[in-house]
Backbone as a chain_set.jsonl record, in Angstrom:
{"seq": "XXXXXXXXXXXXXXXXXXXXXXXXXXXXXXXXXXXXXXXXXXXXXXXXXXXXXXXXXXXXXXXXXXXXXXXXXXXXXXXXXXXXXXXXXXXXXXXXXXXXX", "coords": {"N": [[-109.726, -14.972, -18.966], [-106.99, -14.73, -16.776], [-104.751, -12.586, -15.16], [-101.573, -12.85, -13.831], [-99.269, -11.628, -11.508], [-95.667, -11.274, -11.165], [-95.046, -11.2, -8.404], [-97.048, -12.743, -7.318], [-96.609, -15.282, -8.32], [-93.916, -15.972, -8.203], [-92.388, -16.188, -10.411], [-90.401, -14.488, -12.766], [-92.08, -13.139, -14.65], [-95.012, -11.886, -16.268], [-97.896, -13.75, -16.087], [-100.415, -15.102, -18.03], [-103.298, -16.834, -17.583], [-105.59, -19.07, -19.083], [-108.994, -19.833, -20.075], [-110.763, -22.433, -21.755], [-112.268, -21.433, -24.591], [-113.018, -22.454, -26.934], [-111.501, -21.465, -28.975], [-108.703, -21.628, -28.938], [-106.822, -24.46, -29.585], [-105.407, -26.144, -27.747], [-104.451, -26.49, -24.302], [-102.775, -23.767, -22.833], [-100.48, -21.346, -21.461], [-99.855, -17.841, -21.43], [-97.146, -15.604, -21.554], [-95.362, -12.656, -20.517], [-92.948, -10.004, -20.35], [-93.79, -7.684, -19.219], [-96.855, -5.883, -18.551], [-97.274, -4.024, -20.445], [-97.193, -4.447, -23.245], [-99.083, -5.646, -26.132], [-101.523, -8.299, -26.222], [-101.047, -9.869, -28.423], [-98.337, -9.91, -28.547], [-97.469, -11.617, -26.591], [-95.713, -14.447, -25.209], [-96.27, -17.71, -26.117], [-97.001, -20.674, -24.381], [-97.129, -24.075, -24.197], [-98.917, -26.297, -22.04], [-99.317, -29.017, -21.776], [-98.473, -31.991, -23.623], [-95.965, -31.72, -22.451], [-94.229, -28.976, -20.951], [-93.589, -26.349, -23.09], [-92.276, -23.822, -25.241], [-94.284, -22.427, -27.672], [-94.639, -20.284, -29.28], [-92.693, -17.479, -29.7], [-90.078, -16.463, -27.43], [-88.134, -17.516, -24.685], [-85.598, -17.143, -22.203], [-83.323, -19.674, -20.932], [-83.353, -19.789, -18.111], [-85.727, -18.403, -17.421], [-87.609, -20.084, -18.661], [-87.168, -22.43, -17.202], [-88.002, -21.67, -14.598], [-90.687, -21.008, -15.131], [-91.615, -23.498, -16.022], [-91.317, -24.986, -13.67], [-93.215, -23.671, -12.058], [-95.572, -24.177, -13.528], [-95.68, -26.987, -13.359], [-96.076, -27.246, -10.597], [-98.618, -26.222, -10.407], [-100.194, -27.532, -12.245], [-102.586, -29.169, -12.161], [-104.56, -27.329, -11.26], [-104.412, -25.417, -13.314], [-105.291, -26.898, -15.519], [-107.883, -27.58, -14.668], [-108.975, -25.005, -14.556], [-108.779, -24.268, -17.252], [-110.511, -26.186, -18.363], [-112.897, -25.395, -17.243], [-113.765, -26.444, -14.864], [-112.863, -25.162, -12.629], [-114.291, -22.226, -12.305], [-114.275, -19.432, -11.848], [-112.243, -16.455, -11.488], [-111.494, -15.719, -8.822], [-111.675, -18.173, -7.575], [-109.656, -19.756, -8.801], [-107.445, -18.277, -8.067], [-107.309, -18.798, -5.365], [-106.294, -21.396, -5.265], [-103.932, -21.569, -6.726], [-100.396, -21.852, -6.456], [-97.469, -20.122, -5.384], [-94.011, -20.176, -6.478], [-91.572, -21.46, -4.219], [-89.593, -19.195, -2.217], [-86.267, -18.383, -3.26]], "CA": [[-108.292, -14.894, -18.791], [-106.545, -14.165, -15.511], [-103.386, -12.069, -15.235], [-100.865, -13.08, -12.576], [-98.043, -10.842, -11.418], [-94.506, -12.01, -10.652], [-95.078, -11.346, -6.935], [-98.006, -13.799, -6.976], [-96.196, -16.592, -8.827], [-92.501, -16.253, -7.989], [-91.766, -16.276, -11.735], [-90.159, -13.106, -13.178], [-92.86, -12.878, -15.854], [-96.461, -11.782, -16.123], [-98.465, -14.99, -16.618], [-101.829, -15.056, -18.372], [-103.872, -18.176, -17.66], [-106.75, -18.996, -19.958], [-110.026, -20.86, -20.082], [-111.088, -22.891, -23.106], [-113.443, -20.795, -25.195], [-113.189, -23.064, -28.236], [-110.703, -20.745, -29.968], [-107.347, -22.173, -28.878], [-107.061, -25.91, -29.559], [-104.771, -26.88, -26.65], [-104.188, -25.682, -23.117], [-101.508, -23.046, -22.792], [-100.419, -20.075, -20.763], [-99.133, -16.837, -22.183], [-96.304, -14.846, -20.64], [-94.747, -11.433, -21.026], [-92.046, -9.381, -19.388], [-94.571, -6.637, -18.561], [-98.221, -5.784, -19.056], [-97.32, -2.884, -21.359], [-97.396, -4.852, -24.636], [-100.388, -6.211, -26.48], [-101.61, -9.753, -26.056], [-100.45, -10.478, -29.613], [-96.894, -9.994, -28.326], [-97.126, -12.547, -25.517], [-95.046, -15.705, -25.538], [-97.231, -18.799, -25.914], [-96.335, -21.829, -23.775], [-98.007, -25.24, -24.018], [-98.888, -26.878, -20.699], [-99.209, -30.469, -21.898], [-98.043, -33.006, -22.661], [-94.825, -31.177, -21.727], [-94.131, -27.52, -21.037], [-92.703, -25.944, -24.18], [-92.632, -22.573, -25.909], [-94.816, -22.69, -29.011], [-94.461, -19.063, -30.07], [-91.925, -16.504, -28.955], [-88.788, -16.913, -26.93], [-87.761, -17.318, -23.289], [-84.26, -17.678, -21.938], [-83.367, -20.97, -20.242], [-83.715, -19.584, -16.707], [-87.153, -18.069, -17.387], [-88.364, -21.295, -18.994], [-87.046, -23.365, -16.08], [-88.88, -21.21, -13.524], [-92.072, -21.155, -15.588], [-91.907, -24.937, -16.014], [-91.486, -25.39, -12.271], [-94.492, -23.133, -11.598], [-96.647, -24.919, -14.204], [-95.746, -28.329, -12.763], [-96.639, -27.074, -9.267], [-100.019, -25.815, -10.534], [-100.759, -28.168, -13.445], [-103.983, -29.593, -11.956], [-105.418, -26.137, -11.207], [-104.436, -24.809, -14.648], [-106.139, -27.737, -16.368], [-109.265, -27.412, -14.207], [-109.411, -23.672, -14.978], [-108.947, -24.359, -18.709], [-111.692, -27.006, -18.65], [-114.082, -24.801, -16.648], [-114.091, -27.032, -13.561], [-112.698, -23.971, -11.8], [-114.964, -21.31, -13.213], [-114.074, -18.01, -11.599], [-110.897, -15.99, -11.168], [-111.2, -15.789, -7.388], [-111.492, -19.589, -7.225], [-108.342, -20.222, -9.232], [-106.436, -17.57, -7.279], [-107.209, -19.462, -4.055], [-105.591, -22.678, -5.316], [-102.607, -21.45, -7.35], [-99.308, -21.726, -5.481], [-96.253, -19.503, -5.913], [-92.773, -20.91, -6.257], [-90.954, -21.095, -2.935], [-88.497, -18.233, -2.378], [-84.941, -19.014, -3.419]], "C": [[-108.01, -14.229, -17.448], [-105.085, -13.78, -15.644], [-102.747, -12.2, -13.861], [-99.547, -12.319, -12.584], [-96.891, -11.702, -10.909], [-94.537, -12.191, -9.13], [-96.045, -12.441, -6.496], [-97.54, -15.194, -7.368], [-94.765, -16.979, -8.455], [-91.732, -16.412, -9.28], [-91.58, -14.844, -12.24], [-90.829, -12.738, -14.503], [-94.306, -12.622, -15.457], [-97.021, -13.038, -16.778], [-99.959, -14.789, -16.821], [-102.316, -16.496, -18.426], [-105.237, -18.052, -18.322], [-107.755, -20.099, -19.663], [-110.326, -21.215, -21.535], [-112.388, -22.244, -23.573], [-113.707, -21.354, -26.595], [-112.39, -22.387, -29.337], [-109.302, -21.331, -30.081], [-107.472, -23.683, -28.724], [-106.479, -26.655, -28.361], [-104.454, -25.932, -25.505], [-102.802, -25.052, -23.189], [-101.634, -21.9, -21.798], [-99.696, -19.117, -21.697], [-98.343, -16.023, -21.177], [-95.737, -13.623, -21.337], [-93.831, -10.879, -19.94], [-92.7, -8.201, -18.672], [-95.979, -6.65, -19.141], [-98.363, -4.673, -20.087], [-97.609, -3.271, -22.813], [-98.795, -5.381, -24.884], [-100.367, -7.725, -26.295], [-101.01, -10.484, -27.259], [-98.942, -10.671, -29.45], [-96.501, -10.989, -27.239], [-96.476, -13.8, -26.073], [-96.017, -16.823, -25.175], [-96.482, -20.047, -25.438], [-97.359, -22.935, -23.559], [-97.818, -25.811, -22.617], [-98.76, -28.402, -20.752], [-99.029, -30.873, -23.346], [-96.796, -32.59, -21.881], [-94.855, -29.662, -21.879], [-93.138, -27.179, -22.129], [-93.208, -24.647, -24.792], [-93.105, -22.915, -27.313], [-94.745, -21.459, -29.904], [-93.783, -18.011, -29.201], [-90.664, -17.134, -28.415], [-88.623, -16.555, -25.456], [-86.33, -17.793, -23.108], [-84.399, -18.923, -21.063], [-83.809, -20.825, -18.787], [-85.204, -19.272, -16.566], [-88.002, -19.307, -17.655], [-88.307, -22.302, -17.853], [-87.971, -22.964, -14.93], [-90.35, -21.36, -13.898], [-92.481, -22.624, -15.573], [-92.15, -25.43, -14.596], [-92.844, -24.912, -11.739], [-95.666, -23.89, -12.234], [-96.79, -26.31, -13.595], [-96.393, -28.274, -11.378], [-98.154, -26.842, -9.329], [-100.77, -26.488, -11.689], [-102.24, -28.535, -13.264], [-104.924, -28.398, -11.966], [-105.517, -25.474, -12.573], [-105.359, -25.584, -15.586], [-107.612, -27.592, -15.96], [-109.813, -26.039, -14.602], [-109.671, -23.663, -16.479], [-110.249, -25.073, -19.048], [-112.987, -26.429, -18.065], [-114.519, -25.444, -15.347], [-113.872, -25.999, -12.454], [-113.179, -22.838, -12.687], [-114.536, -19.853, -13.056], [-112.645, -17.686, -11.183], [-110.585, -16.153, -9.689], [-111.004, -17.226, -6.919], [-110.106, -20.076, -7.603], [-107.242, -19.534, -8.429], [-106.251, -18.2, -5.902], [-106.366, -20.729, -4.113], [-104.22, -22.611, -5.984], [-101.546, -21.199, -6.284], [-98.123, -21.011, -6.131], [-95.065, -20.452, -5.728], [-92.227, -20.522, -4.888], [-89.816, -20.1, -3.176], [-87.154, -18.962, -2.48], [-83.901, -18.334, -2.568]], "O": [[-108.699, -13.294, -17.042], [-104.276, -14.543, -16.172], [-103.29, -11.734, -12.859], [-98.801, -12.367, -13.562], [-97.117, -12.742, -10.291], [-94.101, -13.225, -8.623], [-95.882, -13.009, -5.417], [-98.017, -16.184, -6.815], [-94.433, -18.163, -8.397], [-90.544, -16.736, -9.258], [-92.517, -14.05, -12.153], [-90.218, -12.107, -15.366], [-94.762, -13.096, -14.416], [-96.657, -13.357, -17.909], [-100.675, -14.365, -15.914], [-101.813, -17.294, -19.217], [-105.945, -17.061, -18.142], [-107.428, -21.139, -19.091], [-110.159, -20.389, -22.433], [-113.459, -22.483, -23.016], [-114.511, -20.806, -27.35], [-112.576, -22.697, -30.513], [-108.778, -21.509, -31.181], [-108.164, -24.147, -27.818], [-107.005, -27.704, -27.987], [-104.221, -24.74, -25.705], [-101.813, -25.691, -23.546], [-102.725, -21.538, -21.359], [-99.014, -19.534, -22.633], [-98.816, -15.776, -20.067], [-95.644, -13.56, -22.562], [-93.935, -11.244, -18.769], [-92.213, -7.765, -17.629], [-96.251, -7.354, -20.114], [-99.47, -4.41, -20.557], [-98.216, -2.486, -23.541], [-99.588, -5.543, -23.956], [-99.302, -8.339, -26.221], [-100.517, -11.603, -27.117], [-98.341, -11.499, -30.135], [-95.311, -11.184, -26.991], [-96.661, -14.163, -27.234], [-96.526, -16.872, -24.055], [-95.463, -20.429, -26.014], [-98.334, -22.757, -22.83], [-96.713, -25.812, -22.076], [-98.158, -29.005, -19.864], [-99.424, -30.114, -24.231], [-96.589, -33.06, -20.762], [-95.438, -29.135, -22.826], [-91.997, -27.643, -22.117], [-94.413, -24.403, -24.855], [-92.411, -23.608, -28.058], [-94.784, -21.568, -31.129], [-94.247, -17.698, -28.105], [-90.23, -18.192, -28.871], [-88.931, -15.44, -25.036], [-85.893, -18.732, -23.774], [-85.471, -19.189, -20.519], [-84.565, -21.658, -18.287], [-85.87, -19.819, -15.687], [-88.992, -19.552, -16.966], [-89.305, -22.963, -17.568], [-88.647, -23.815, -14.352], [-91.163, -21.788, -13.079], [-93.589, -22.95, -15.15], [-93.078, -26.2, -14.35], [-93.54, -25.659, -11.052], [-96.641, -24.207, -11.553], [-97.906, -26.761, -13.342], [-97.174, -29.158, -11.024], [-98.882, -27.222, -8.413], [-101.861, -26.054, -12.059], [-103.058, -28.234, -14.134], [-105.973, -28.443, -12.607], [-106.593, -25.014, -12.957], [-106.115, -24.99, -16.355], [-108.486, -27.492, -16.821], [-110.989, -25.92, -14.946], [-110.674, -23.111, -16.931], [-111.003, -24.626, -19.912], [-114.069, -26.931, -18.367], [-115.533, -25.046, -14.774], [-114.606, -25.97, -11.467], [-112.554, -22.524, -13.7], [-114.447, -19.125, -14.045], [-111.938, -18.515, -10.611], [-109.526, -16.669, -9.334], [-110.254, -17.476, -5.976], [-109.447, -20.742, -6.805], [-106.214, -20.146, -8.14], [-105.16, -18.145, -5.335], [-105.773, -21.109, -3.103], [-103.419, -23.531, -5.815], [-101.76, -20.44, -5.339], [-97.808, -21.262, -7.294], [-95.111, -21.393, -4.935], [-92.4, -19.385, -4.448], [-89.151, -20.152, -4.211], [-86.944, -20.009, -1.868], [-82.736, -18.734, -2.579]]}, "num_chains": 1, "name": "protein.A"}
């Protein structure tokens, strides 16, 4: 798992990106408003076939920004999930932040 800060993504949420370890059946990211809570409290968001919240709640603006970021980075997220991108430093080199508004 890799933890991404809002300053690195342009999304006002902490984003956790995951690799497939055979525990979670489908690719997802997890998000939170801070790193203070436990992982059990994160909001689960499916990456495909469409971006959607599967557990928890985001407001419309947060979901729109997260969706935009996921779409911008979908290929890298999938490659990281599948293990084609194996290491944190590799995925950090290819992930793109949202452009400033």
